[in-house]
PDBQT receptor file of N, H, CA, C and O in Angstrom, charges set to zero:
ATOM      1  N   MET A   1       2.366 -29.129  -3.961  1.00  0.00    +0.000 N 
ATOM      2  CA  MET A   1       1.774 -30.018  -2.560  1.00  0.00    +0.000 C 
ATOM      3  C   MET A   1       1.735 -31.329  -3.088  1.00  0.00    +0.000 C 
ATOM      4  O   MET A   1       1.667 -31.684  -4.264  1.00  0.00    +0.000 OA
ATOM      5  N   ARG A   2       1.790 -32.029  -1.998  1.00  0.00    +0.000 N 
ATOM      6  H   ARG A   2       1.845 -31.740  -1.042  1.00  0.00    +0.000 HD
ATOM      7  CA  ARG A   2       1.757 -33.752  -2.087  1.00  0.00    +0.000 C 
ATOM      8  C   ARG A   2       0.956 -33.964  -1.166  1.00  0.00    +0.000 C 
ATOM      9  O   ARG A   2       0.582 -33.171  -0.301  1.00  0.00    +0.000 OA
ATOM     10  N   VAL A   3       0.449 -35.850  -1.435  1.00  0.00    +0.000 N 
ATOM     11  H   VAL A   3       0.752 -36.494  -2.137  1.00  0.00    +0.000 HD
ATOM     12  CA  VAL A   3      -0.435 -36.432  -0.503  1.00  0.00    +0.000 C 
ATOM     13  C   VAL A   3       0.293 -37.424   0.126  1.00  0.00    +0.000 C 
ATOM     14  O   VAL A   3       1.132 -37.938  -0.614  1.00  0.00    +0.000 OA
ATOM     15  N   LYS A   4       0.238 -37.934   1.441  1.00  0.00    +0.000 N 
ATOM     16  H   LYS A   4      -0.443 -37.516   2.042  1.00  0.00    +0.000 HD
ATOM     17  CA  LYS A   4       0.733 -39.292   1.632  1.00  0.00    +0.000 C 
ATOM     18  C   LYS A   4      -0.524 -39.441   2.437  1.00  0.00    +0.000 C 
ATOM     19  O   LYS A   4      -1.123 -38.611   3.120  1.00  0.00    +0.000 OA
ATOM     20  N   VAL A   5      -0.847 -41.065   2.118  1.00  0.00    +0.000 N 
ATOM     21  H   VAL A   5      -0.360 -41.740   1.563  1.00  0.00    +0.000 HD
ATOM     22  CA  VAL A   5      -2.110 -41.664   2.540  1.00  0.00    +0.000 C 
ATOM     23  C   VAL A   5      -1.244 -42.849   3.575  1.00  0.00    +0.000 C 
ATOM     24  O   VAL A   5      -0.107 -43.254   3.332  1.00  0.00    +0.000 OA
ATOM     25  N   PHE A   6      -1.940 -43.196   4.549  1.00  0.00    +0.000 N 
ATOM     26  H   PHE A   6      -2.863 -42.867   4.747  1.00  0.00    +0.000 HD
ATOM     27  CA  PHE A   6      -1.656 -44.312   5.420  1.00  0.00    +0.000 C 
ATOM     28  C   PHE A   6      -2.883 -45.165   5.694  1.00  0.00    +0.000 C 
ATOM     29  O   PHE A   6      -3.961 -44.571   5.678  1.00  0.00    +0.000 OA
ATOM     30  N   ASP A   7      -2.880 -46.653   5.979  1.00  0.00    +0.000 N 
ATOM     31  H   ASP A   7      -2.004 -47.135   5.993  1.00  0.00    +0.000 HD
ATOM     32  CA  ASP A   7      -4.016 -47.384   5.980  1.00  0.00    +0.000 C 
ATOM     33  C   ASP A   7      -3.449 -48.418   6.721  1.00  0.00    +0.000 C 
ATOM     34  O   ASP A   7      -2.607 -49.197   6.275  1.00  0.00    +0.000 OA
ATOM     35  N   GLU A   8      -4.003 -48.433   8.091  1.00  0.00    +0.000 N 
ATOM     36  H   GLU A   8      -4.687 -47.800   8.453  1.00  0.00    +0.000 HD
ATOM     37  CA  GLU A   8      -3.621 -49.611   9.318  1.00  0.00    +0.000 C 
ATOM     38  C   GLU A   8      -4.519 -50.201   9.781  1.00  0.00    +0.000 C 
ATOM     39  O   GLU A   8      -5.596 -49.612   9.701  1.00  0.00    +0.000 OA
ATOM     40  N   SER A   9      -4.527 -51.330  10.336  1.00  0.00    +0.000 N 
ATOM     41  H   SER A   9      -3.652 -51.809  10.401  1.00  0.00    +0.000 HD
ATOM     42  CA  SER A   9      -5.961 -52.005  11.082  1.00  0.00    +0.000 C 
ATOM     43  C   SER A   9      -5.683 -51.868  12.445  1.00  0.00    +0.000 C 
ATOM     44  O   SER A   9      -6.230 -52.517  13.337  1.00  0.00    +0.000 OA
ATOM     45  N   HIS A  10      -5.030 -51.219  12.555  1.00  0.00    +0.000 N 
ATOM     46  H   HIS A  10      -4.586 -50.693  11.830  1.00  0.00    +0.000 HD
ATOM     47  CA  HIS A  10      -4.543 -50.963  14.376  1.00  0.00    +0.000 C 
ATOM     48  C   HIS A  10      -4.102 -49.692  14.685  1.00  0.00    +0.000 C 
ATOM     49  O   HIS A  10      -2.984 -49.298  14.355  1.00  0.00    +0.000 OA
ATOM     50  N   GLU A  11      -4.982 -48.949  15.359  1.00  0.00    +0.000 N 
ATOM     51  H   GLU A  11      -5.891 -49.269  15.627  1.00  0.00    +0.000 HD
ATOM     52  CA  GLU A  11      -4.831 -47.511  15.933  1.00  0.00    +0.000 C 
ATOM     53  C   GLU A  11      -2.853 -47.211  16.063  1.00  0.00    +0.000 C 
ATOM     54  O   GLU A  11      -2.238 -46.308  15.495  1.00  0.00    +0.000 OA
ATOM     55  N   LYS A  12      -2.262 -48.298  16.985  1.00  0.00    +0.000 N 
ATOM     56  H   LYS A  12      -2.761 -49.032  17.447  1.00  0.00    +0.000 HD
ATOM     57  CA  LYS A  12      -0.967 -47.832  17.204  1.00  0.00    +0.000 C 
ATOM     58  C   LYS A  12      -0.390 -47.872  16.096  1.00  0.00    +0.000 C 
ATOM     59  O   LYS A  12       0.343 -46.920  15.825  1.00  0.00    +0.000 OA
ATOM     60  N   ASP A  13      -0.540 -49.010  15.085  1.00  0.00    +0.000 N 
ATOM     61  H   ASP A  13      -1.135 -49.783  15.305  1.00  0.00    +0.000 HD
ATOM     62  CA  ASP A  13       0.251 -48.600  13.565  1.00  0.00    +0.000 C 
ATOM     63  C   ASP A  13       0.322 -47.796  13.098  1.00  0.00    +0.000 C 
ATOM     64  O   ASP A  13       1.416 -47.507  12.614  1.00  0.00    +0.000 OA
ATOM     65  N   LEU A  14      -1.017 -46.743  12.910  1.00  0.00    +0.000 N 
ATOM     66  H   LEU A  14      -1.906 -46.978  13.303  1.00  0.00    +0.000 HD
ATOM     67  CA  LEU A  14      -1.227 -45.847  12.151  1.00  0.00    +0.000 C 
ATOM     68  C   LEU A  14      -0.340 -44.794  13.103  1.00  0.00    +0.000 C 
ATOM     69  O   LEU A  14       0.552 -44.130  12.575  1.00  0.00    +0.000 OA
ATOM     70  N   GLU A  15      -0.555 -44.706  14.168  1.00  0.00    +0.000 N 
ATOM     71  H   GLU A  15      -1.279 -45.246  14.596  1.00  0.00    +0.000 HD
ATOM     72  CA  GLU A  15       0.483 -43.616  14.968  1.00  0.00    +0.000 C 
ATOM     73  C   GLU A  15       1.693 -43.900  14.678  1.00  0.00    +0.000 C 
ATOM     74  O   GLU A  15       2.241 -42.898  14.220  1.00  0.00    +0.000 OA
ATOM     75  N   ASN A  16       2.472 -44.912  14.731  1.00  0.00    +0.000 N 
ATOM     76  H   ASN A  16       2.026 -45.726  15.103  1.00  0.00    +0.000 HD
ATOM     77  CA  ASN A  16       3.671 -45.080  14.378  1.00  0.00    +0.000 C 
ATOM     78  C   ASN A  16       4.100 -44.467  13.147  1.00  0.00    +0.000 C 
ATOM     79  O   ASN A  16       5.031 -43.673  13.015  1.00  0.00    +0.000 OA
ATOM     80  N   ALA A  17       3.017 -45.097  11.899  1.00  0.00    +0.000 N 
ATOM     81  H   ALA A  17       2.261 -45.742  12.006  1.00  0.00    +0.000 HD
ATOM     82  CA  ALA A  17       3.628 -44.874  10.563  1.00  0.00    +0.000 C 
ATOM     83  C   ALA A  17       3.579 -43.406  10.593  1.00  0.00    +0.000 C 
ATOM     84  O   ALA A  17       4.571 -42.757  10.258  1.00  0.00    +0.000 OA
ATOM     85  N   VAL A  18       2.057 -42.614  11.122  1.00  0.00    +0.000 N 
ATOM     86  H   VAL A  18       1.252 -43.141  11.394  1.00  0.00    +0.000 HD
ATOM     87  CA  VAL A  18       2.332 -41.318  11.068  1.00  0.00    +0.000 C 
ATOM     88  C   VAL A  18       3.404 -40.615  11.693  1.00  0.00    +0.000 C 
ATOM     89  O   VAL A  18       3.655 -39.484  11.278  1.00  0.00    +0.000 OA
ATOM     90  N   ASN A  19       4.059 -41.090  12.600  1.00  0.00    +0.000 N 
ATOM     91  H   ASN A  19       3.855 -42.009  12.937  1.00  0.00    +0.000 HD
ATOM     92  CA  ASN A  19       5.148 -40.136  13.288  1.00  0.00    +0.000 C 
ATOM     93  C   ASN A  19       6.430 -40.485  12.762  1.00  0.00    +0.000 C 
ATOM     94  O   ASN A  19       7.395 -39.724  12.829  1.00  0.00    +0.000 OA
ATOM     95  N   ASP A  20       6.465 -41.727  12.189  1.00  0.00    +0.000 N 
ATOM     96  H   ASP A  20       5.681 -42.345  12.134  1.00  0.00    +0.000 HD
ATOM     97  CA  ASP A  20       8.003 -41.889  10.892  1.00  0.00    +0.000 C 
ATOM     98  C   ASP A  20       7.550 -40.953   9.925  1.00  0.00    +0.000 C 
ATOM     99  O   ASP A  20       8.383 -40.047   9.906  1.00  0.00    +0.000 OA
ATOM    100  N   PHE A  21       6.993 -40.814   9.427  1.00  0.00    +0.000 N 
ATOM    101  H   PHE A  21       6.316 -41.550   9.442  1.00  0.00    +0.000 HD
ATOM    102  CA  PHE A  21       6.484 -40.205   8.150  1.00  0.00    +0.000 C 
ATOM    103  C   PHE A  21       6.950 -38.670   8.404  1.00  0.00    +0.000 C 
ATOM    104  O   PHE A  21       7.591 -38.055   7.552  1.00  0.00    +0.000 OA
ATOM    105  N   LEU A  22       6.570 -38.101   9.660  1.00  0.00    +0.000 N 
ATOM    106  H   LEU A  22       6.049 -38.601  10.352  1.00  0.00    +0.000 HD
ATOM    107  CA  LEU A  22       6.680 -36.529  10.038  1.00  0.00    +0.000 C 
ATOM    108  C   LEU A  22       7.915 -36.512  10.826  1.00  0.00    +0.000 C 
ATOM    109  O   LEU A  22       8.132 -35.401  11.309  1.00  0.00    +0.000 OA
ATOM    110  N   ASN A  23       8.773 -37.386  11.097  1.00  0.00    +0.000 N 
ATOM    111  H   ASN A  23       8.597 -38.289  10.704  1.00  0.00    +0.000 HD
ATOM    112  CA  ASN A  23      10.201 -36.984  11.373  1.00  0.00    +0.000 C 
ATOM    113  C   ASN A  23      11.067 -37.717  10.201  1.00  0.00    +0.000 C 
ATOM    114  O   ASN A  23      12.213 -38.039  10.513  1.00  0.00    +0.000 OA
ATOM    115  N   SER A  24      10.743 -37.928   9.247  1.00  0.00    +0.000 N 
ATOM    116  H   SER A  24       9.812 -37.666   8.993  1.00  0.00    +0.000 HD
ATOM    117  CA  SER A  24      11.775 -38.651   8.141  1.00  0.00    +0.000 C 
ATOM    118  C   SER A  24      12.046 -37.401   7.103  1.00  0.00    +0.000 C 
ATOM    119  O   SER A  24      12.767 -37.579   6.122  1.00  0.00    +0.000 OA
ATOM    120  N   GLY A  25      11.228 -35.710   7.455  1.00  0.00    +0.000 N 
ATOM    121  H   GLY A  25      10.642 -35.565   8.252  1.00  0.00    +0.000 HD
ATOM    122  CA  GLY A  25      11.731 -34.891   6.185  1.00  0.00    +0.000 C 
ATOM    123  C   GLY A  25      11.606 -33.730   7.005  1.00  0.00    +0.000 C 
ATOM    124  O   GLY A  25      11.266 -33.703   8.188  1.00  0.00    +0.000 OA
ATOM    125  N   ASP A  26      12.003 -32.498   6.052  1.00  0.00    +0.000 N 
ATOM    126  H   ASP A  26      12.280 -32.521   5.092  1.00  0.00    +0.000 HD
ATOM    127  CA  ASP A  26      11.971 -31.359   6.035  1.00  0.00    +0.000 C 
ATOM    128  C   ASP A  26      10.940 -30.879   5.717  1.00  0.00    +0.000 C 
ATOM    129  O   ASP A  26      11.474 -30.085   4.943  1.00  0.00    +0.000 OA
ATOM    130  N   PHE A  27       9.744 -30.614   5.609  1.00  0.00    +0.000 N 
ATOM    131  H   PHE A  27       9.310 -31.259   6.237  1.00  0.00    +0.000 HD
ATOM    132  CA  PHE A  27       8.497 -30.559   4.797  1.00  0.00    +0.000 C 
ATOM    133  C   PHE A  27       7.685 -29.634   5.437  1.00  0.00    +0.000 C 
ATOM    134  O   PHE A  27       7.920 -29.476   6.635  1.00  0.00    +0.000 OA
ATOM    135  N   ASP A  28       6.790 -28.982   4.943  1.00  0.00    +0.000 N 
ATOM    136  H   ASP A  28       6.600 -29.110   3.970  1.00  0.00    +0.000 HD
ATOM    137  CA  ASP A  28       5.605 -27.955   5.702  1.00  0.00    +0.000 C 
ATOM    138  C   ASP A  28       4.584 -28.960   5.579  1.00  0.00    +0.000 C 
ATOM    139  O   ASP A  28       4.507 -29.659   4.569  1.00  0.00    +0.000 OA
ATOM    140  N   ILE A  29       3.615 -29.096   6.775  1.00  0.00    +0.000 N 
ATOM    141  H   ILE A  29       3.677 -28.528   7.595  1.00  0.00    +0.000 HD
ATOM    142  CA  ILE A  29       2.603 -29.896   6.968  1.00  0.00    +0.000 C 
ATOM    143  C   ILE A  29       1.619 -29.104   6.548  1.00  0.00    +0.000 C 
ATOM    144  O   ILE A  29       1.615 -28.031   7.152  1.00  0.00    +0.000 OA
ATOM    145  N   VAL A  30       0.526 -29.253   5.499  1.00  0.00    +0.000 N 
ATOM    146  H   VAL A  30       0.529 -30.124   5.009  1.00  0.00    +0.000 HD
ATOM    147  CA  VAL A  30      -1.058 -28.106   5.389  1.00  0.00    +0.000 C 
ATOM    148  C   VAL A  30      -1.801 -28.635   6.300  1.00  0.00    +0.000 C 
ATOM    149  O   VAL A  30      -2.325 -28.086   7.269  1.00  0.00    +0.000 OA
ATOM    150  N   ASP A  31      -1.830 -29.495   6.038  1.00  0.00    +0.000 N 
ATOM    151  H   ASP A  31      -1.405 -29.941   5.251  1.00  0.00    +0.000 HD
ATOM    152  CA  ASP A  31      -3.231 -30.647   6.980  1.00  0.00    +0.000 C 
ATOM    153  C   ASP A  31      -3.009 -32.173   7.133  1.00  0.00    +0.000 C 
ATOM    154  O   ASP A  31      -2.413 -32.865   6.307  1.00  0.00    +0.000 OA
ATOM    155  N   ILE A  32      -3.625 -32.665   8.425  1.00  0.00    +0.000 N 
ATOM    156  H   ILE A  32      -4.109 -32.102   9.096  1.00  0.00    +0.000 HD
ATOM    157  CA  ILE A  32      -3.796 -34.151   8.423  1.00  0.00    +0.000 C 
ATOM    158  C   ILE A  32      -5.251 -34.225   8.615  1.00  0.00    +0.000 C 
ATOM    159  O   ILE A  32      -5.915 -33.370   9.200  1.00  0.00    +0.000 OA
ATOM    160  N   LYS A  33      -5.717 -35.342   8.064  1.00  0.00    +0.000 N 
ATOM    161  H   LYS A  33      -5.177 -36.036   7.589  1.00  0.00    +0.000 HD
ATOM    162  CA  LYS A  33      -7.064 -36.144   7.936  1.00  0.00    +0.000 C 
ATOM    163  C   LYS A  33      -6.979 -37.287   8.673  1.00  0.00    +0.000 C 
ATOM    164  O   LYS A  33      -6.120 -38.137   8.439  1.00  0.00    +0.000 OA
ATOM    165  N   TYR A  34      -7.887 -37.401   9.646  1.00  0.00    +0.000 N 
ATOM    166  H   TYR A  34      -8.585 -36.711   9.837  1.00  0.00    +0.000 HD
ATOM    167  CA  TYR A  34      -7.703 -38.773   9.846  1.00  0.00    +0.000 C 
ATOM    168  C   TYR A  34      -9.333 -39.530  10.050  1.00  0.00    +0.000 C 
ATOM    169  O   TYR A  34     -10.353 -38.854  10.178  1.00  0.00    +0.000 OA
ATOM    170  N   ASN A  35      -9.316 -40.784  10.048  1.00  0.00    +0.000 N 
ATOM    171  H   ASN A  35      -8.487 -41.334   9.945  1.00  0.00    +0.000 HD
ATOM    172  CA  ASN A  35     -10.642 -41.646   9.646  1.00  0.00    +0.000 C 
ATOM    173  C   ASN A  35     -10.590 -42.890  10.225  1.00  0.00    +0.000 C 
ATOM    174  O   ASN A  35      -9.559 -43.562  10.259  1.00  0.00    +0.000 OA
ATOM    175  N   VAL A  36     -11.941 -43.331  10.812  1.00  0.00    +0.000 N 
ATOM    176  H   VAL A  36     -12.778 -42.785  10.785  1.00  0.00    +0.000 HD
ATOM    177  CA  VAL A  36     -11.735 -44.379  10.878  1.00  0.00    +0.000 C 
ATOM    178  C   VAL A  36     -13.255 -45.051  10.655  1.00  0.00    +0.000 C 
ATOM    179  O   VAL A  36     -14.338 -44.554  10.965  1.00  0.00    +0.000 OA
ATOM    180  N   ALA A  37     -12.943 -46.545   9.916  1.00  0.00    +0.000 N 
ATOM    181  H   ALA A  37     -12.064 -46.949   9.664  1.00  0.00    +0.000 HD
ATOM    182  CA  ALA A  37     -13.975 -47.509   9.238  1.00  0.00    +0.000 C 
ATOM    183  C   ALA A  37     -13.933 -48.693  10.195  1.00  0.00    +0.000 C 
ATOM    184  O   ALA A  37     -12.991 -49.232  10.776  1.00  0.00    +0.000 OA
ATOM    185  N   ILE A  38     -15.340 -48.949  10.179  1.00  0.00    +0.000 N 
ATOM    186  H   ILE A  38     -16.105 -48.510   9.707  1.00  0.00    +0.000 HD
ATOM    187  CA  ILE A  38     -15.873 -49.854  10.845  1.00  0.00    +0.000 C 
ATOM    188  C   ILE A  38     -16.775 -51.065  10.270  1.00  0.00    +0.000 C 
ATOM    189  O   ILE A  38     -17.923 -50.701  10.019  1.00  0.00    +0.000 OA
ATOM    190  N   ALA A  39     -16.533 -52.288  10.032  1.00  0.00    +0.000 N 
ATOM    191  H   ALA A  39     -15.599 -52.584  10.235  1.00  0.00    +0.000 HD
ATOM    192  CA  ALA A  39     -17.631 -53.062   9.134  1.00  0.00    +0.000 C 
ATOM    193  C   ALA A  39     -17.381 -54.369   9.889  1.00  0.00    +0.000 C 
ATOM    194  O   ALA A  39     -16.342 -54.772  10.413  1.00  0.00    +0.000 OA
ATOM    195  N   VAL A  40     -18.668 -54.964   9.810  1.00  0.00    +0.000 N 
ATOM    196  H   VAL A  40     -19.512 -54.637   9.384  1.00  0.00    +0.000 HD
ATOM    197  CA  VAL A  40     -19.318 -55.894  10.792  1.00  0.00    +0.000 C 
ATOM    198  C   VAL A  40     -19.366 -57.249   9.529  1.00  0.00    +0.000 C 
ATOM    199  O   VAL A  40     -20.062 -57.105   8.524  1.00  0.00    +0.000 OA
ATOM    200  N   CYS A  41     -18.589 -58.448   9.742  1.00  0.00    +0.000 N 
ATOM    201  H   CYS A  41     -18.023 -58.566  10.558  1.00  0.00    +0.000 HD
ATOM    202  CA  CYS A  41     -18.685 -59.744   8.958  1.00  0.00    +0.000 C 
ATOM    203  C   CYS A  41     -19.019 -60.757   9.905  1.00  0.00    +0.000 C 
ATOM    204  O   CYS A  41     -18.200 -61.489  10.461  1.00  0.00    +0.000 OA
ATOM    205  N   GLY A  42     -20.121 -60.769  10.049  1.00  0.00    +0.000 N 
ATOM    206  H   GLY A  42     -20.786 -60.175   9.597  1.00  0.00    +0.000 HD
ATOM    207  CA  GLY A  42     -20.532 -62.158  11.039  1.00  0.00    +0.000 C 
ATOM    208  C   GLY A  42     -20.512 -61.880  12.244  1.00  0.00    +0.000 C 
ATOM    209  O   GLY A  42     -21.202 -60.898  12.516  1.00  0.00    +0.000 OA
ATOM    210  N   GLU A  43     -19.975 -62.370  13.121  1.00  0.00    +0.000 N 
ATOM    211  H   GLU A  43     -19.415 -63.168  12.900  1.00  0.00    +0.000 HD
ATOM    212  CA  GLU A  43     -19.283 -62.273  14.869  1.00  0.00    +0.000 C 
ATOM    213  C   GLU A  43     -18.323 -60.940  15.003  1.00  0.00    +0.000 C 
ATOM    214  O   GLU A  43     -18.310 -60.159  15.954  1.00  0.00    +0.000 OA
ATOM    215  N   GLU A  44     -17.469 -60.876  13.724  1.00  0.00    +0.000 N 
ATOM    216  H   GLU A  44     -17.480 -61.511  12.951  1.00  0.00    +0.000 HD
ATOM    217  CA  GLU A  44     -16.252 -59.812  13.773  1.00  0.00    +0.000 C 
ATOM    218  C   GLU A  44     -16.514 -58.388  13.155  1.00  0.00    +0.000 C 
ATOM    219  O   GLU A  44     -17.200 -58.129  12.167  1.00  0.00    +0.000 OA
ATOM    220  N   GLN A  45     -15.656 -57.335  14.140  1.00  0.00    +0.000 N 
ATOM    221  H   GLN A  45     -15.099 -57.545  14.943  1.00  0.00    +0.000 HD
ATOM    222  CA  GLN A  45     -15.808 -56.433  13.464  1.00  0.00    +0.000 C 
ATOM    223  C   GLN A  45     -14.313 -55.868  13.499  1.00  0.00    +0.000 C 
ATOM    224  O   GLN A  45     -13.500 -55.704  14.408  1.00  0.00    +0.000 OA
ATOM    225  N   ILE A  46     -14.295 -55.631  12.068  1.00  0.00    +0.000 N 
ATOM    226  H   ILE A  46     -14.955 -55.764  11.329  1.00  0.00    +0.000 HD
ATOM    227  CA  ILE A  46     -13.284 -54.777  11.267  1.00  0.00    +0.000 C 
ATOM    228  C   ILE A  46     -13.177 -53.367  11.575  1.00  0.00    +0.000 C 
ATOM    229  O   ILE A  46     -14.141 -52.604  11.625  1.00  0.00    +0.000 OA
ATOM    230  N   TYR A  47     -11.913 -53.033  11.788  1.00  0.00    +0.000 N 
ATOM    231  H   TYR A  47     -11.130 -53.653  11.747  1.00  0.00    +0.000 HD
ATOM    232  CA  TYR A  47     -11.464 -51.588  11.989  1.00  0.00    +0.000 C 
ATOM    233  C   TYR A  47     -10.266 -50.973  10.898  1.00  0.00    +0.000 C 
ATOM    234  O   TYR A  47      -9.138 -51.444  10.751  1.00  0.00    +0.000 OA
ATOM    235  N   CYS A  48     -10.828 -49.834  10.214  1.00  0.00    +0.000 N 
ATOM    236  H   CYS A  48     -11.744 -49.451  10.334  1.00  0.00    +0.000 HD
ATOM    237  CA  CYS A  48      -9.584 -49.456   9.328  1.00  0.00    +0.000 C 
ATOM    238  C   CYS A  48      -9.112 -48.446  10.099  1.00  0.00    +0.000 C 
ATOM    239  O   CYS A  48     -10.016 -48.173  10.889  1.00  0.00    +0.000 OA
ATOM    240  N   PHE A  49      -8.107 -47.698  10.303  1.00  0.00    +0.000 N 
ATOM    241  H   PHE A  49      -7.373 -47.920   9.661  1.00  0.00    +0.000 HD
ATOM    242  CA  PHE A  49      -7.660 -46.560  10.429  1.00  0.00    +0.000 C 
ATOM    243  C   PHE A  49      -6.879 -46.063   9.755  1.00  0.00    +0.000 C 
ATOM    244  O   PHE A  49      -5.798 -46.649   9.686  1.00  0.00    +0.000 OA
ATOM    245  N   SER A  50      -7.039 -44.864   9.010  1.00  0.00    +0.000 N 
ATOM    246  H   SER A  50      -7.917 -44.388   9.065  1.00  0.00    +0.000 HD
ATOM    247  CA  SER A  50      -6.517 -44.094   8.088  1.00  0.00    +0.000 C 
ATOM    248  C   SER A  50      -6.074 -42.474   8.248  1.00  0.00    +0.000 C 
ATOM    249  O   SER A  50      -6.863 -41.667   8.739  1.00  0.00    +0.000 OA
ATOM    250  N   ALA A  51      -5.027 -42.169   7.886  1.00  0.00    +0.000 N 
ATOM    251  H   ALA A  51      -4.386 -42.825   7.487  1.00  0.00    +0.000 HD
ATOM    252  CA  ALA A  51      -4.912 -40.674   8.097  1.00  0.00    +0.000 C 
ATOM    253  C   ALA A  51      -4.241 -40.250   6.428  1.00  0.00    +0.000 C 
ATOM    254  O   ALA A  51      -3.460 -40.986   5.824  1.00  0.00    +0.000 OA
ATOM    255  N   MET A  52      -4.785 -38.840   5.869  1.00  0.00    +0.000 N 
ATOM    256  H   MET A  52      -5.419 -38.242   6.359  1.00  0.00    +0.000 HD
ATOM    257  CA  MET A  52      -4.163 -38.458   4.747  1.00  0.00    +0.000 C 
ATOM    258  C   MET A  52      -3.330 -37.081   5.109  1.00  0.00    +0.000 C 
ATOM    259  O   MET A  52      -3.953 -36.132   5.585  1.00  0.00    +0.000 OA
ATOM    260  N   ILE A  53      -2.095 -37.004   4.906  1.00  0.00    +0.000 N 
ATOM    261  H   ILE A  53      -1.589 -37.775   4.519  1.00  0.00    +0.000 HD
ATOM    262  CA  ILE A  53      -0.845 -35.847   4.990  1.00  0.00    +0.000 C 
ATOM    263  C   ILE A  53      -1.006 -35.131   3.948  1.00  0.00    +0.000 C 
ATOM    264  O   ILE A  53      -0.906 -35.661   2.841  1.00  0.00    +0.000 OA
ATOM    265  N   LEU A  54      -1.326 -33.609   4.094  1.00  0.00    +0.000 N 
ATOM    266  H   LEU A  54      -1.408 -33.178   4.993  1.00  0.00    +0.000 HD
ATOM    267  CA  LEU A  54      -1.347 -32.926   2.938  1.00  0.00    +0.000 C 
ATOM    268  C   LEU A  54       0.097 -31.989   3.338  1.00  0.00    +0.000 C 
ATOM    269  O   LEU A  54       0.283 -31.703   4.521  1.00  0.00    +0.000 OA
ATOM    270  N   TYR A  55       0.827 -31.659   2.553  1.00  0.00    +0.000 N 
ATOM    271  H   TYR A  55       0.676 -31.891   1.592  1.00  0.00    +0.000 HD
ATOM    272  CA  TYR A  55       2.390 -31.569   2.582  1.00  0.00    +0.000 C 
ATOM    273  C   TYR A  55       2.918 -30.610   1.833  1.00  0.00    +0.000 C 
ATOM    274  O   TYR A  55       2.048 -30.467   0.974  1.00  0.00    +0.000 OA
ATOM    275  N   ASN A  56       3.948 -29.696   1.534  1.00  0.00    +0.000 N 
ATOM    276  H   ASN A  56       4.655 -29.813   2.232  1.00  0.00    +0.000 HD
ATOM    277  CA  ASN A  56       4.860 -28.988   0.908  1.00  0.00    +0.000 C 
ATOM    278  C   ASN A  56       5.962 -29.516   0.867  1.00  0.00    +0.000 C 
ATOM    279  O   ASN A  56       6.899 -28.948   0.306  1.00  0.00    +0.000 OA
TER     280      ASN A  56
């Protein structure tokens, strides 16, 4: 089993990265975990969109 981790600041970038990976090879997906983290720095909100793919 292997793991691939993605971390992007925009959800569309994460979507593109995951789709590119899924279309890049012939493997069996075991699971996909998705997470969003939000931090506040002064007046600014910072988002982190991440995904972890478990595959064989």
